[in-house]
N, C-alpha and C positions, 0 to 999 in steps of 0.2 A: 416482699409489699403484698404478694400473691397470700402467704402466711397470715397475715395481717387483717385483711380483706374477709379471710374464710374462717379467725377468730372473734373478729367482731359480727360478722353473721351468726355465727354457732352463737354469742353472747344473746344477739337478738332475738335468735329462735327460739330459745330455754326462757327469755323472761316472762311469758303471758304466762307457763308453767310455774315459774316459783313465786310470780307475784302473788298467786292465791294462798299462800304458805307464809305471808308478812304478816305481822302484825301490826296495830296504829303505827306506830317507829320505826319501822320501816325493818325490824329485826325478824327471822328466820322464826316464826312458830313449832314447836314443837307439838306432838299429839297431845291433846290434853290440855295444852295451855292456855284454851278455850273456856277450859268447865267441861266441856264433853267430850265423850270418846264414843267410840263406837262400838258394837258387842254382836255378836251372831249367833245364832241359834240354829240346830238342825232340830226338825219335826218331822217326825213317820207317825203314818196310822195305816192300818190296814183293815180291810171289808170285807165281809164272806162275799162271793156271788150269789145273788138270787135265781136258778133256775128257768129260765121261762121271761123272766122280766128284761126288758131292752137294756144292754151292755150302754151303751151312751146315755141311757138315763141314768143308770149306778156309777158309771165312772162320774157323772156332772156331780150326781150329791155325795162323792166321798171327796173330789174336790171341793164342794159348799163346807161339807164339815172342816177340812184344813185350815182354810180359808175364816172360818169360825175361831179355831185354836188360834192362828197369826191371829187375828183382831183383838183378842184376848192378852197377848202377849207384853204391847206395852201398861196395860192396867196391873199384870202381874208386874211387870220391873219397878214400877211405882210405887207399889205397896209394898216393893221387901226393897232395893237398891238405892231408886235415882230419887229426883224431884223433877224430871220431866223425862219425855219419851218421845221419841218420834221416828215410825218405821220408814226405813232409808229402802231397802231393797229387797223384793221376794221373789225368790225362784221354786219351781214344784216341777216334778213328775209324776205324771201318773204311768201304773204299768198294772197288770193283770199277771199271775203267776197262779202255778197248780203244783203245790209242793207235794201233794197227797196224802201231808199226815193231816190238814186242817181243810182239807178241799180249795176247789179256785179261790182266789183273792184278788180283789182291787188293793193296789199299794200306792199310797202315794206318797212321797219325800219332798222334804225343801227346805230351803234357806230363809230366815230370817235376820237382817242388817235392821239394827236401831240406832241411831245416836242418841245417846241419855248425859244427863249431869248429875252424876252420882250425889245419895245424901250426903252431908259433913260428914255425917257416924260413919260412914262406907272406909274403911283402911283404918279405922285408927284402932288401938289397942283394947279389949274391956276393961272396966274398971272394977 
């Protein structure tokens, strides 16, 4: 009896997670069945540090440049491979480094995740 109760509780606890993956008929939906897929891109920029300028302001300017690239990502995806695009997540990392060769640099790296619906022509063989 204890095992049956535990099994029922486990099934009920898992229901909210699986309910998000069901289609209108109640079947489990596989990735891409709704026509949308998630794609991810990594971006990295380096900006030289200007001596005498406020470092916080320089980091902010580098981060602003990074976000401008992110903002244009969906436009590029729509121009090339997708009918629709929505940015779903962005992560960033800002650091300063001095490699010696190019002098001090501010580096901004990050990931951008997008939900897209591919154009009908994507994935079809060329004719």
